[in-house]
N, CA and C atoms of all chains as a GROMACS GRO file, in nm:
protein
  609
    1MET      N    1   2.061  -1.977  -0.326
    1MET     CA    2   1.976  -1.898  -0.490
    1MET      C    3   1.909  -1.800  -0.416
    2LYS      N    4   1.803  -1.730  -0.306
    2LYS     CA    5   1.791  -1.660  -0.265
    2LYS      C    6   1.880  -1.539  -0.300
    3GLN      N    7   2.010  -1.505  -0.212
    3GLN     CA    8   2.040  -1.381  -0.252
    3GLN      C    9   2.060  -1.393  -0.349
    4ARG      N   10   2.076  -1.450  -0.482
    4ARG     CA   11   2.094  -1.480  -0.629
    4ARG      C   12   1.930  -1.364  -0.683
    5VAL      N   13   1.889  -1.434  -0.656
    5VAL     CA   14   1.688  -1.350  -0.711
    5VAL      C   15   1.712  -1.176  -0.635
    6SER      N   16   1.744  -1.135  -0.538
    6SER     CA   17   1.761  -1.073  -0.434
    6SER      C   18   1.835  -0.973  -0.554
    7LEU      N   19   1.949  -0.994  -0.561
    7LEU     CA   20   2.081  -0.953  -0.658
    7LEU      C   21   2.023  -0.926  -0.811
    8PHE      N   22   1.907  -0.962  -0.798
    8PHE     CA   23   1.868  -0.974  -0.998
    8PHE      C   24   1.734  -0.889  -0.980
    9LEU      N   25   1.618  -0.879  -0.828
    9LEU     CA   26   1.554  -0.757  -0.854
    9LEU      C   27   1.645  -0.616  -0.816
   10VAL      N   28   1.709  -0.607  -0.720
   10VAL     CA   29   1.794  -0.504  -0.666
   10VAL      C   30   1.824  -0.458  -0.837
   11ALA      N   31   1.895  -0.526  -0.884
   11ALA     CA   32   1.949  -0.495  -1.059
   11ALA      C   33   1.880  -0.430  -1.167
   12MET      N   34   1.701  -0.495  -1.111
   12MET     CA   35   1.601  -0.450  -1.280
   12MET      C   36   1.574  -0.336  -1.182
   13LEU      N   37   1.548  -0.328  -1.072
   13LEU     CA   38   1.498  -0.184  -0.983
   13LEU      C   39   1.589  -0.056  -1.045
   14ALA      N   40   1.732  -0.068  -1.060
   14ALA     CA   41   1.770   0.002  -1.041
   14ALA      C   42   1.753   0.070  -1.202
   15PHE      N   43   1.758  -0.088  -1.259
   15PHE     CA   44   1.768  -0.055  -1.394
   15PHE      C   45   1.624   0.013  -1.434
   16ALA      N   46   1.529  -0.004  -1.382
   16ALA     CA   47   1.394   0.080  -1.413
   16ALA      C   48   1.368   0.207  -1.353
   17SER      N   49   1.454   0.249  -1.255
   17SER     CA   50   1.458   0.364  -1.197
   17SER      C   51   1.564   0.478  -1.308
   18ALA      N   52   1.640   0.448  -1.373
   18ALA     CA   53   1.726   0.466  -1.463
   18ALA      C   54   1.679   0.495  -1.575
   19ALA      N   55   1.559   0.382  -1.629
   19ALA     CA   56   1.449   0.450  -1.699
   19ALA      C   57   1.398   0.508  -1.731
   20LEU      N   58   1.332   0.519  -1.614
   20LEU     CA   59   1.202   0.610  -1.596
   20LEU      C   60   1.282   0.762  -1.565
   21ALA      N   61   1.385   0.783  -1.490
   21ALA     CA   62   1.437   0.920  -1.482
   21ALA      C   63   1.459   0.999  -1.656
   22ALA      N   64   1.332   0.972  -1.736
   22ALA     CA   65   1.418   1.008  -1.863
   22ALA      C   66   1.440   1.154  -1.888
   23ALA      N   67   1.509   1.088  -2.026
   23ALA     CA   68   1.615   1.288  -2.032
   23ALA      C   69   1.501   1.371  -2.082
   24ASP      N   70   1.547   1.470  -2.095
   24ASP     CA   71   1.445   1.638  -2.163
   24ASP      C   72   1.406   1.586  -2.255
   25LEU      N   73   1.327   1.614  -2.316
   25LEU     CA   74   1.322   1.671  -2.458
   25LEU      C   75   1.427   1.732  -2.563
   26GLU      N   76   1.479   1.643  -2.654
   26GLU     CA   77   1.510   1.681  -2.739
   26GLU      C   78   1.496   1.845  -2.793
   27ILE      N   79   1.523   1.968  -2.767
   27ILE     CA   80   1.498   2.103  -2.862
   27ILE      C   81   1.572   2.174  -2.898
   28ASN      N   82   1.735   2.126  -2.909
   28ASN     CA   83   1.874   2.193  -2.914
   28ASN      C   84   1.873   2.121  -3.062
   29THR      N   85   1.728   2.141  -3.173
   29THR     CA   86   1.826   2.154  -3.352
   29THR      C   87   1.794   2.265  -3.374
   30PRO      N   88   1.907   2.258  -3.502
   30PRO     CA   89   1.901   2.388  -3.600
   30PRO      C   90   1.734   2.443  -3.641
   31ALA      N   91   1.741   2.312  -3.641
   31ALA     CA   92   1.504   2.383  -3.698
   31ALA      C   93   1.465   2.421  -3.658
   32ILE      N   94   1.454   2.340  -3.465
   32ILE     CA   95   1.350   2.470  -3.382
   32ILE      C   96   1.473   2.568  -3.267
   33ALA      N   97   1.594   2.570  -3.350
   33ALA     CA   98   1.609   2.734  -3.313
   33ALA      C   99   1.591   2.813  -3.431
   34ALA      N  100   1.615   2.794  -3.532
   34ALA     CA  101   1.551   2.853  -3.643
   34ALA      C  102   1.402   2.912  -3.620
   35LEU      N  103   1.328   2.817  -3.620
   35LEU     CA  104   1.193   2.845  -3.564
   35LEU      C  105   1.133   2.924  -3.496
   36GLN      N  106   1.210   2.909  -3.360
   36GLN     CA  107   1.182   2.953  -3.259
   36GLN      C  108   1.256   3.163  -3.256
   37SER      N  109   1.387   3.193  -3.313
   37SER     CA  110   1.458   3.324  -3.386
   37SER      C  111   1.295   3.352  -3.470
   38ALA      N  112   1.275   3.303  -3.556
   38ALA     CA  113   1.190   3.354  -3.634
   38ALA      C  114   1.011   3.402  -3.573
   39MET      N  115   1.022   3.314  -3.434
   39MET     CA  116   0.911   3.330  -3.368
   39MET      C  117   0.936   3.472  -3.270
   40GLN      N  118   1.025   3.470  -3.227
   40GLN     CA  119   1.074   3.516  -3.099
   40GLN      C  120   1.031   3.716  -3.187
   41THR      N  121   1.112   3.771  -3.325
   41THR     CA  122   1.108   3.851  -3.399
   41THR      C  123   0.964   3.923  -3.439
   42ARG      N  124   0.875   3.827  -3.479
   42ARG     CA  125   0.777   3.828  -3.446
   42ARG      C  126   0.667   3.862  -3.374
   43HIS      N  127   0.683   3.843  -3.268
   43HIS     CA  128   0.603   3.846  -3.108
   43HIS      C  129   0.659   3.968  -3.056
   44ASN      N  130   0.720   4.068  -3.148
   44ASN     CA  131   0.751   4.223  -3.166
   44ASN      C  132   0.657   4.214  -3.174
   45LYS      N  133   0.643   4.187  -3.326
   45LYS     CA  134   0.500   4.267  -3.389
   45LYS      C  135   0.317   4.249  -3.290
   46LEU      N  136   0.355   4.098  -3.281
   46LEU     CA  137   0.214   4.030  -3.203
   46LEU      C  138   0.169   4.085  -3.080
   47ALA      N  139   0.296   4.126  -3.018
   47ALA     CA  140   0.277   4.141  -2.871
   47ALA      C  141   0.156   4.254  -2.871
   48ALA      N  142   0.184   4.354  -2.910
   48ALA     CA  143   0.060   4.501  -2.929
   48ALA      C  144  -0.073   4.420  -2.998
   49TYR      N  145  -0.081   4.347  -3.072
   49TYR     CA  146  -0.187   4.281  -3.052
   49TYR      C  147  -0.270   4.204  -2.986
   50TYR      N  148  -0.212   4.144  -2.921
   50TYR     CA  149  -0.260   4.027  -2.777
   50TYR      C  150  -0.250   4.150  -2.711
   51ALA      N  151  -0.265   4.300  -2.620
   51ALA     CA  152  -0.235   4.350  -2.538
   51ALA      C  153  -0.397   4.407  -2.628
   52SER      N  154  -0.414   4.476  -2.706
   52SER     CA  155  -0.556   4.554  -2.778
   52SER      C  156  -0.645   4.423  -2.775
   53GLY      N  157  -0.615   4.315  -2.834
   53GLY     CA  158  -0.696   4.184  -2.798
   53GLY      C  159  -0.733   4.118  -2.915
   54ALA      N  160  -0.682   4.227  -2.987
   54ALA     CA  161  -0.672   4.228  -3.177
   54ALA      C  162  -0.694   4.077  -3.215
   55VAL      N  163  -0.554   4.016  -3.150
   55VAL     CA  164  -0.557   3.866  -3.159
   55VAL      C  165  -0.542   3.767  -3.041
   56GLY      N  166  -0.604   3.604  -3.027
   56GLY     CA  167  -0.538   3.599  -2.950
   56GLY      C  168  -0.536   3.467  -2.939
   57LEU      N  169  -0.547   3.370  -2.828
   57LEU     CA  170  -0.447   3.252  -2.806
   57LEU      C  171  -0.539   3.131  -2.784
   58THR      N  172  -0.559   3.058  -2.933
   58THR     CA  173  -0.668   2.934  -2.887
   58THR      C  174  -0.644   2.835  -2.821
   59ARG      N  175  -0.730   2.758  -2.823
   59ARG     CA  176  -0.695   2.580  -2.698
   59ARG      C  177  -0.601   2.540  -2.813
   60ASP      N  178  -0.599   2.547  -2.909
   60ASP     CA  179  -0.589   2.430  -2.944
   60ASP      C  180  -0.394   2.461  -3.034
   61GLY      N  181  -0.352   2.565  -2.941
   61GLY     CA  182  -0.197   2.576  -3.009
   61GLY      C  183  -0.175   2.671  -3.095
   62ASN      N  184  -0.264   2.829  -3.119
   62ASN     CA  185  -0.219   2.808  -3.245
   62ASN      C  186  -0.235   2.997  -3.171
   63VAL      N  187  -0.255   3.033  -3.244
   63VAL     CA  188  -0.306   3.243  -3.297
   63VAL      C  189  -0.414   3.266  -3.371
   64ALA      N  190  -0.488   3.346  -3.323
   64ALA     CA  191  -0.629   3.390  -3.427
   64ALA      C  192  -0.692   3.542  -3.382
   65LEU      N  193  -0.752   3.557  -3.476
   65LEU     CA  194  -0.793   3.690  -3.450
   65LEU      C  195  -0.917   3.689  -3.343
   66HIS      N  196  -0.945   3.783  -3.258
   66HIS     CA  197  -1.023   3.766  -3.148
   66HIS      C  198  -1.173   3.916  -3.151
   67ASP      N  199  -1.031   3.976  -3.224
   67ASP     CA  200  -1.131   4.159  -3.233
   67ASP      C  201  -1.051   4.236  -3.347
   68ALA      N  202  -1.142   4.176  -3.440
   68ALA     CA  203  -1.040   4.273  -3.594
   68ALA      C  204  -1.093   4.365  -3.559
   69SER      N  205  -1.230   4.426  -3.562
   69SER     CA  206  -1.211   4.562  -3.496
   69SER      C  207  -1.142   4.611  -3.462
   70SER      N  208  -1.083   4.601  -3.402
   70SER     CA  209  -1.058   4.669  -3.299
   70SER      C  210  -0.856   4.728  -3.382
   71ILE      N  211  -0.846   4.620  -3.507
   71ILE     CA  212  -0.756   4.654  -3.582
   71ILE      C  213  -0.756   4.792  -3.676
   72PRO      N  214  -0.689   4.894  -3.702
   72PRO     CA  215  -0.727   4.985  -3.785
   72PRO      C  216  -0.713   4.929  -3.922
   73LEU      N  217  -0.760   4.954  -3.994
   73LEU     CA  218  -0.844   4.922  -4.120
   73LEU      C  219  -0.690   4.880  -4.236
   74ALA      N  220  -0.587   4.975  -4.246
   74ALA     CA  221  -0.470   4.996  -4.292
   74ALA      C  222  -0.378   4.856  -4.270
   75GLU      N  223  -0.394   4.793  -4.112
   75GLU     CA  224  -0.296   4.690  -4.043
   75GLU      C  225  -0.390   4.595  -4.060
   76ARG      N  226  -0.478   4.561  -4.123
   76ARG     CA  227  -0.548   4.420  -4.102
   76ARG      C  228  -0.453   4.333  -4.204
   77GLN      N  229  -0.439   4.348  -4.320
   77GLN     CA  230  -0.397   4.283  -4.397
   77GLN      C  231  -0.231   4.172  -4.352
   78SER      N  232  -0.173   4.305  -4.249
   78SER     CA  233  -0.012   4.242  -4.210
   78SER      C  234  -0.072   4.177  -4.074
   79VAL      N  235  -0.198   4.264  -4.058
   79VAL     CA  236  -0.208   4.095  -3.892
   79VAL      C  237  -0.274   3.996  -3.941
   80ASN      N  238  -0.410   4.009  -4.041
   80ASN     CA  239  -0.361   3.850  -4.062
   80ASN      C  240  -0.146   3.762  -4.146
   81GLY      N  241  -0.151   3.841  -4.220
   81GLY     CA  242  -0.018   3.779  -4.231
   81GLY      C  243   0.017   3.738  -4.133
   82LEU      N  244   0.021   3.850  -4.032
   82LEU     CA  245   0.099   3.738  -3.886
   82LEU      C  246   0.018   3.635  -3.861
   83VAL      N  247  -0.097   3.675  -3.897
   83VAL     CA  248  -0.085   3.502  -3.783
   83VAL      C  249  -0.065   3.416  -3.880
   84ALA      N  250  -0.112   3.448  -3.979
   84ALA     CA  251  -0.101   3.275  -4.067
   84ALA      C  252   0.078   3.238  -4.072
   85ASP      N  253   0.148   3.370  -4.054
   85ASP     CA  254   0.319   3.320  -4.065
   85ASP      C  255   0.324   3.250  -3.882
   86GLU      N  256   0.285   3.276  -3.780
   86GLU     CA  257   0.279   3.262  -3.695
   86GLU      C  258   0.194   3.077  -3.663
   87ASN      N  259   0.121   3.074  -3.710
   87ASN     CA  260   0.050   2.922  -3.654
   87ASN      C  261   0.126   2.842  -3.828
   88ARG      N  262   0.185   2.908  -3.921
   88ARG     CA  263   0.224   2.810  -3.993
   88ARG      C  264   0.390   2.755  -3.899
   89ASP      N  265   0.463   2.857  -3.870
   89ASP     CA  266   0.577   2.814  -3.754
   89ASP      C  267   0.531   2.692  -3.591
   90ARG      N  268   0.418   2.770  -3.611
   90ARG     CA  269   0.377   2.660  -3.430
   90ARG      C  270   0.321   2.542  -3.507
   91ALA      N  271   0.316   2.514  -3.550
   91ALA     CA  272   0.306   2.378  -3.670
   91ALA      C  273   0.414   2.344  -3.685
   92ALA      N  274   0.548   2.371  -3.770
   92ALA     CA  275   0.650   2.340  -3.780
   92ALA      C  276   0.700   2.305  -3.657
   93LEU      N  277   0.723   2.396  -3.526
   93LEU     CA  278   0.751   2.374  -3.441
   93LEU      C  279   0.712   2.189  -3.404
   94TYR      N  280   0.595   2.274  -3.355
   94TYR     CA  281   0.518   2.099  -3.270
   94TYR      C  282   0.588   1.966  -3.354
   95ARG      N  283   0.540   1.989  -3.472
   95ARG     CA  284   0.620   1.894  -3.623
   95ARG      C  285   0.745   1.854  -3.567
   96GLU      N  286   0.870   1.919  -3.547
   96GLU     CA  287   1.043   1.911  -3.534
   96GLU      C  288   0.982   1.828  -3.394
   97ILE      N  289   0.915   1.911  -3.284
   97ILE     CA  290   1.038   1.827  -3.106
   97ILE      C  291   0.992   1.727  -3.158
   98ALA      N  292   0.860   1.684  -3.225
   98ALA     CA  293   0.803   1.547  -3.224
   98ALA      C  294   0.927   1.460  -3.314
   99ARG      N  295   0.960   1.493  -3.402
   99ARG     CA  296   1.059   1.440  -3.462
   99ARG      C  297   1.156   1.392  -3.378
  100ALA      N  298   1.243   1.560  -3.339
  100ALA     CA  299   1.383   1.594  -3.277
  100ALA      C  300   1.382   1.406  -3.213
  101ASN      N  301   1.245   1.436  -3.148
  101ASN     CA  302   1.244   1.232  -3.018
  101ASN      C  303   1.222   1.138  -3.074
  102ALA      N  304   1.245   1.172  -3.217
  102ALA     CA  305   1.209   0.987  -3.282
  102ALA      C  306   1.030   0.950  -3.245
  103HIS      N  307   1.005   1.073  -3.300
  103HIS     CA  308   0.840   1.034  -3.259
  103HIS      C  309   0.784   1.085  -3.292
  104PRO      N  310   0.765   1.088  -3.480
  104PRO     CA  311   0.655   1.231  -3.508
  104PRO      C  312   0.561   1.217  -3.484
  105GLU      N  313   0.477   1.108  -3.397
  105GLU     CA  314   0.346   1.070  -3.366
  105GLU      C  315   0.256   1.191  -3.305
  106TRP      N  316   0.423   1.223  -3.237
  106TRP     CA  317   0.394   1.278  -3.075
  106TRP      C  318   0.375   1.457  -3.110
  107ALA      N  319   0.320   1.481  -3.239
  107ALA     CA  320   0.310   1.622  -3.310
  107ALA      C  321   0.158   1.650  -3.174
  108ALA      N  322   0.052   1.588  -3.209
  108ALA     CA  323  -0.016   1.666  -3.134
  108ALA      C  324  -0.018   1.668  -3.048
  109GLU      N  325   0.069   1.515  -2.953
  109GLU     CA  326   0.008   1.588  -2.826
  109GLU      C  327   0.110   1.714  -2.768
  110VAL      N  328   0.194   1.723  -2.854
  110VAL     CA  329   0.352   1.818  -2.798
  110VAL      C  330   0.240   1.961  -2.845
  111ARG      N  331   0.165   1.990  -2.955
  111ARG     CA  332   0.040   2.088  -2.969
  111ARG      C  333  -0.042   2.141  -2.895
  112THR      N  334  -0.052   2.008  -2.774
  112THR     CA  335  -0.145   1.996  -2.695
  112THR      C  336  -0.062   2.053  -2.549
  113THR      N  337   0.065   1.982  -2.529
  113THR     CA  338   0.088   2.089  -2.466
  113THR      C  339   0.139   2.237  -2.405
  114PHE      N  340   0.151   2.240  -2.554
  114PHE     CA  341   0.225   2.407  -2.561
  114PHE      C  342   0.101   2.533  -2.618
  115ALA      N  343  -0.065   2.429  -2.652
  115ALA     CA  344  -0.163   2.528  -2.621
  115ALA      C  345  -0.213   2.578  -2.456
  116GLN      N  346  -0.154   2.430  -2.392
  116GLN     CA  347  -0.167   2.476  -2.252
  116GLN      C  348  -0.085   2.653  -2.186
  117ARG      N  349   0.060   2.632  -2.241
  117ARG     CA  350   0.121   2.652  -2.213
  117ARG      C  351   0.160   2.786  -2.137
  118TRP      N  352   0.109   2.858  -2.332
  118TRP     CA  353   0.102   2.947  -2.418
  118TRP      C  354   0.016   2.978  -2.313
  119ILE      N  355  -0.058   2.927  -2.305
  119ILE     CA  356  -0.280   3.004  -2.242
  119ILE      C  357  -0.233   3.030  -2.042
  120ASP      N  358  -0.094   2.956  -2.009
  120ASP     CA  359  -0.070   2.994  -1.871
  120ASP      C  360   0.018   3.086  -1.921
  121LYS      N  361   0.115   3.128  -2.002
  121LYS     CA  362   0.192   3.242  -1.940
  121LYS      C  363   0.128   3.319  -2.076
  122ALA      N  364   0.056   3.337  -2.073
  122ALA     CA  365  -0.041   3.482  -2.108
  122ALA      C  366  -0.066   3.581  -2.015
  123ALA      N  367   0.015   3.707  -2.025
  123ALA     CA  368  -0.007   3.856  -1.964
  123ALA      C  369  -0.168   3.803  -1.964
  124SER      N  370  -0.152   3.882  -1.788
  124SER     CA  371  -0.347   3.916  -1.823
  124SER      C  372  -0.398   4.043  -1.889
  125GLY      N  373  -0.468   4.049  -1.948
  125GLY     CA  374  -0.519   4.150  -2.060
  125GLY      C  375  -0.538   4.049  -2.214
  126TRP      N  376  -0.474   3.973  -2.202
  126TRP     CA  377  -0.458   3.899  -2.335
  126TRP      C  378  -0.586   3.798  -2.320
  127TRP      N  379  -0.645   3.791  -2.493
  127TRP     CA  380  -0.742   3.738  -2.455
  127TRP      C  381  -0.702   3.549  -2.473
  128VAL      N  382  -0.750   3.439  -2.419
  128VAL     CA  383  -0.708   3.296  -2.499
  128VAL      C  384  -0.906   3.235  -2.468
  129GLN      N  385  -0.844   3.127  -2.557
  129GLN     CA  386  -0.967   3.009  -2.563
  129GLN      C  387  -0.960   2.974  -2.449
  130ASN      N  388  -1.097   2.945  -2.375
  130ASN     CA  389  -1.121   2.796  -2.256
  130ASN      C  390  -1.103   2.631  -2.305
  131PRO      N  391  -1.090   2.534  -2.265
  131PRO     CA  392  -1.072   2.440  -2.352
  131PRO      C  393  -1.258   2.391  -2.391
  132SER      N  394  -1.353   2.481  -2.395
  132SER     CA  395  -1.438   2.464  -2.463
  132SER      C  396  -1.528   2.564  -2.630
  133GLY      N  397  -1.378   2.630  -2.614
  133GLY     CA  398  -1.349   2.722  -2.684
  133GLY      C  399  -1.396   2.859  -2.689
  134ALA      N  400  -1.436   2.917  -2.598
  134ALA     CA  401  -1.462   3.075  -2.531
  134ALA      C  402  -1.401   3.156  -2.497
  135TRP      N  403  -1.397   3.242  -2.567
  135TRP     CA  404  -1.317   3.361  -2.570
  135TRP      C  405  -1.294   3.370  -2.389
  136VAL      N  406  -1.172   3.402  -2.356
  136VAL     CA  407  -1.220   3.497  -2.210
  136VAL      C  408  -1.051   3.612  -2.213
  137LYS      N  409  -1.093   3.638  -2.122
  137LYS     CA  410  -0.965   3.777  -2.091
  137LYS      C  411  -0.892   3.735  -1.950
  138LYS      N  412  -0.748   3.735  -2.002
  138LYS     CA  413  -0.701   3.645  -1.840
  138LYS      C  414  -0.670   3.737  -1.796
  139MET      N  415   1.182  -2.843  -0.662
  139MET     CA  416   1.069  -2.737  -0.688
  139MET      C  417   1.032  -2.636  -0.689
  140GLN      N  418   1.149  -2.570  -0.618
  140GLN     CA  419   1.122  -2.440  -0.556
  140GLN      C  420   1.193  -2.357  -0.665
  141ASN      N  421   1.336  -2.424  -0.713
  141ASN     CA  422   1.397  -2.378  -0.798
  141ASN      C  423   1.318  -2.339  -0.974
  142ARG      N  424   1.235  -2.461  -1.023
  142ARG     CA  425   1.127  -2.386  -1.086
  142ARG      C  426   1.098  -2.227  -1.094
  143LEU      N  427   1.003  -2.223  -0.928
  143LEU     CA  428   0.902  -2.172  -0.936
  143LEU      C  429   0.952  -2.045  -0.914
  144VAL      N  430   1.137  -2.040  -0.862
  144VAL     CA  431   1.228  -1.923  -0.849
  144VAL      C  432   1.199  -1.848  -0.982
  145GLY      N  433   1.270  -1.962  -1.107
  145GLY     CA  434   1.286  -1.927  -1.265
  145GLY      C  435   1.185  -1.893  -1.296
  146TRP      N  436   1.070  -1.939  -1.260
  146TRP     CA  437   0.927  -1.867  -1.307
  146TRP      C  438   0.918  -1.700  -1.300
  147ILE      N  439   0.907  -1.675  -1.146
  147ILE     CA  440   0.911  -1.546  -1.118
  147ILE      C  441   1.023  -1.453  -1.171
  148GLY      N  442   1.200  -1.513  -1.198
  148GLY     CA  443   1.288  -1.469  -1.228
  148GLY      C  444   1.197  -1.454  -1.390
  149THR      N  445   1.209  -1.495  -1.471
  149THR     CA  446   1.120  -1.539  -1.654
  149THR      C  447   1.013  -1.384  -1.626
  150GLY      N  448   0.956  -1.373  -1.558
  150GLY     CA  449   0.795  -1.294  -1.532
  150GLY      C  450   0.857  -1.138  -1.476
  151VAL      N  451   0.961  -1.131  -1.436
  151VAL     CA  452   1.039  -1.007  -1.388
  151VAL      C  453   1.079  -0.964  -1.432
  152ALA      N  454   1.179  -1.056  -1.559
  152ALA     CA  455   1.244  -0.981  -1.662
  152ALA      C  456   1.157  -0.919  -1.754
  153GLY      N  457   1.052  -1.073  -1.762
  153GLY     CA  458   0.936  -0.986  -1.895
  153GLY      C  459   0.830  -0.868  -1.852
  154LEU      N  460   0.870  -0.835  -1.770
  154LEU     CA  461   0.702  -0.687  -1.700
  154LEU      C  462   0.904  -0.601  -1.718
  155THR      N  463   0.995  -0.628  -1.646
  155THR     CA  464   1.086  -0.499  -1.658
  155THR      C  465   1.103  -0.490  -1.864
  156LEU      N  466   1.125  -0.558  -1.894
  156LEU     CA  467   1.161  -0.522  -2.104
  156LEU      C  468   1.000  -0.444  -2.150
  157ALA      N  469   0.927  -0.531  -2.071
  157ALA     CA  470   0.769  -0.435  -2.109
  157ALA      C  471   0.725  -0.268  -2.076
  158GLY      N  472   0.834  -0.306  -1.972
  158GLY     CA  473   0.826  -0.162  -1.937
  158GLY      C  474   0.888  -0.031  -1.957
  159CYS      N  475   0.998  -0.088  -1.996
  159CYS     CA  476   1.062  -0.010  -2.116
  159CYS      C  477   1.050   0.012  -2.268
  160VAL      N  478   1.016  -0.109  -2.308
  160VAL     CA  479   0.875  -0.066  -2.418
  160VAL      C  480   0.766   0.070  -2.399
  161THR      N  481   0.718   0.063  -2.294
  161THR     CA  482   0.556   0.157  -2.256
  161THR      C  483   0.701   0.286  -2.230
  162ILE      N  484   0.765   0.253  -2.154
  162ILE     CA  485   0.840   0.435  -2.120
  162ILE      C  486   0.851   0.530  -2.270
  163ASN      N  487   0.881   0.398  -2.373
  163ASN     CA  488   0.945   0.523  -2.484
  163ASN      C  489   0.860   0.491  -2.567
  164ILE      N  490   0.684   0.436  -2.582
  164ILE     CA  491   0.601   0.436  -2.673
  164ILE      C  492   0.462   0.532  -2.608
  165TYR      N  493   0.501   0.595  -2.480
  165TYR     CA  494   0.428   0.695  -2.411
  165TYR      C  495   0.446   0.817  -2.351
  166PHE      N  496   0.363   0.918  -2.427
  166PHE     CA  497   0.400   1.056  -2.437
  166PHE      C  498   0.469   1.131  -2.325
  167PRO      N  499   0.631   1.172  -2.287
  167PRO     CA  500   0.666   1.232  -2.165
  167PRO      C  501   0.578   1.368  -2.148
  168ALA      N  502   0.505   1.370  -2.057
  168ALA     CA  503   0.401   1.471  -2.130
  168ALA      C  504   0.496   1.585  -1.984
  169ALA      N  505   0.529   1.548  -1.870
  169ALA     CA  506   0.600   1.610  -1.786
  169ALA      C  507   0.737   1.680  -1.866
  170GLU      N  508   0.854   1.605  -1.922
  170GLU     CA  509   0.941   1.673  -1.984
  170GLU      C  510   0.886   1.765  -2.098
  171ALA      N  511   0.818   1.700  -2.162
  171ALA     CA  512   0.719   1.842  -2.302
  171ALA      C  513   0.707   1.928  -2.250
  172GLU      N  514   0.611   1.957  -2.158
  172GLU     CA  515   0.575   2.085  -2.108
  172GLU      C  516   0.728   2.170  -1.978
  173LYS      N  517   0.794   2.096  -1.999
  173LYS     CA  518   0.952   2.189  -1.991
  173LYS      C  519   1.043   2.206  -2.087
  174ALA      N  520   1.030   2.112  -2.164
  174ALA     CA  521   1.058   2.165  -2.323
  174ALA      C  522   0.944   2.293  -2.337
  175ALA      N  523   0.855   2.262  -2.305
  175ALA     CA  524   0.763   2.409  -2.398
  175ALA      C  525   0.808   2.508  -2.343
  176ASP      N  526   0.773   2.495  -2.181
  176ASP     CA  527   0.833   2.638  -2.082
  176ASP      C  528   0.964   2.717  -2.125
  177LYS      N  529   1.070   2.592  -2.165
  177LYS     CA  530   1.187   2.705  -2.237
  177LYS      C  531   1.176   2.761  -2.303
  178ILE      N  532   1.119   2.697  -2.488
  178ILE     CA  533   1.091   2.751  -2.620
  178ILE      C  534   1.010   2.901  -2.529
  179ILE      N  535   0.897   2.881  -2.501
  179ILE     CA  536   0.800   2.982  -2.464
  179ILE      C  537   0.862   3.072  -2.392
  180ASP      N  538   0.987   3.089  -2.282
  180ASP     CA  539   1.044   3.182  -2.243
  180ASP      C  540   1.090   3.228  -2.332
  181GLN      N  541   1.183   3.168  -2.431
  181GLN     CA  542   1.248   3.234  -2.533
  181GLN      C  543   1.151   3.321  -2.619
  182VAL      N  544   1.094   3.265  -2.637
  182VAL     CA  545   1.018   3.355  -2.783
  182VAL      C  546   0.938   3.426  -2.741
  183TRP      N  547   0.916   3.481  -2.640
  183TRP     CA  548   0.843   3.574  -2.544
  183TRP      C  549   0.893   3.643  -2.441
  184GLN      N  550   1.032   3.654  -2.443
  184GLN     CA  551   1.143   3.660  -2.336
  184GLN      C  552   1.105   3.724  -2.214
  185LEU      N  553   1.111   3.628  -2.155
  185LEU     CA  554   1.028   3.548  -2.034
  185LEU      C  555   1.152   3.513  -1.981
  186LYS      N  556   1.136   3.583  -1.834
  186LYS     CA  557   1.229   3.556  -1.753
  186LYS      C  558   1.145   3.406  -1.694
  187PRO      N  559   1.273   3.298  -1.711
  187PRO     CA  560   1.249   3.150  -1.633
  187PRO      C  561   1.227   3.238  -1.511
  188GLY      N  562   1.053   3.155  -1.472
  188GLY     CA  563   1.035   3.144  -1.322
  188GLY      C  564   0.906   3.330  -1.323
  189ALA      N  565   0.932   3.436  -1.445
  189ALA     CA  566   0.816   3.495  -1.435
  189ALA      C  567   0.705   3.489  -1.496
  190LYS      N  568   0.606   3.542  -1.478
  190LYS     CA  569   0.469   3.500  -1.486
  190LYS      C  570   0.392   3.568  -1.621
  191PRO      N  571   0.394   3.677  -1.560
  191PRO     CA  572   0.394   3.753  -1.672
  191PRO      C  573   0.415   3.740  -1.854
  192ALA      N  574   0.377   3.756  -1.922
  192ALA     CA  575   0.462   3.826  -2.054
  192ALA      C  576   0.509   3.923  -2.035
  193THR      N  577   0.437   4.041  -2.016
  193THR     CA  578   0.461   4.176  -2.029
  193THR      C  579   0.464   4.191  -1.935
  194PRO      N  580   0.598   4.282  -1.890
  194PRO     CA  581   0.524   4.335  -1.708
  194PRO      C  582   0.398   4.498  -1.761
  195PRO      N  583   0.320   4.486  -1.605
  195PRO     CA  584   0.238   4.494  -1.588
  195PRO      C  585   0.242   4.627  -1.617
  196ALA      N  586   0.127   4.721  -1.672
  196ALA     CA  587   0.164   4.840  -1.808
  196ALA      C  588   0.128   4.904  -1.663
  197GLN      N  589   0.020   4.900  -1.570
  197GLN     CA  590  -0.003   5.006  -1.448
  197GLN      C  591   0.082   4.953  -1.295
  198THR      N  592   0.123   5.092  -1.238
  198THR     CA  593   0.183   5.003  -1.140
  198THR      C  594   0.132   5.184  -1.026
  199LYS      N  595   0.019   5.102  -0.996
  199LYS     CA  596  -0.019   5.267  -0.884
  199LYS      C  597  -0.060   5.184  -0.816
  200GLY      N  598   0.115   5.135  -0.697
  200GLY     CA  599   0.125   5.099  -0.560
  200GLY      C  600   0.074   4.940  -0.558
  201GLU      N  601   0.095   4.905  -0.467
  201GLU     CA  602   0.045   4.782  -0.447
  201GLU      C  603  -0.146   4.688  -0.464
  202ALA      N  604  -0.109   4.662  -0.561
  202ALA     CA  605  -0.286   4.618  -0.590
  202ALA      C  606  -0.321   4.489  -0.455
  203LYS      N  607  -0.458   4.545  -0.417
  203LYS     CA  608  -0.482   4.430  -0.274
  203LYS      C  609  -0.423   4.500  -0.160
   0.00000   0.00000   0.00000
């Protein structure tokens, strides 16, 4: 009897550890790949504005105008457009990742995770929001 | 008597294990999400995996510090 119980426990432990070693999140879907490539292309235009401080990274996983006065008047409208497009794609990306993993309700947590990682990976000199929402230069 | 006790313990363990599986599926996998975020950010910002800054530092006047 004892042997059977311990066998049962061993089987349970093996099962539990297999379940704990959860697989990576699914990010290889056509929708996510399309968003990624659109954002990568847009980054070529946005990078200069991150560096100049015109645009910064927000604490909620978006980008926002930080110093509009540093943008030449003629470019302001196009920068506004870039920011709006980027935020639209980011929202879609967070939503798609949650959906690809069969948990649409995870979108907000995916956004929180990304917000932190965008800021962690930002180059020095870029402006980012700290947890209380104040702008700080990295 | 002992057999019944063992039976109850077995049922309890099985129940907890099942509950654990459901829990694993419901809770947000933060570590995996972070890994996924890193992969995507590295691609969008064209970072080499493991590299820290998004753009190479412009000034290279000798060693800082």
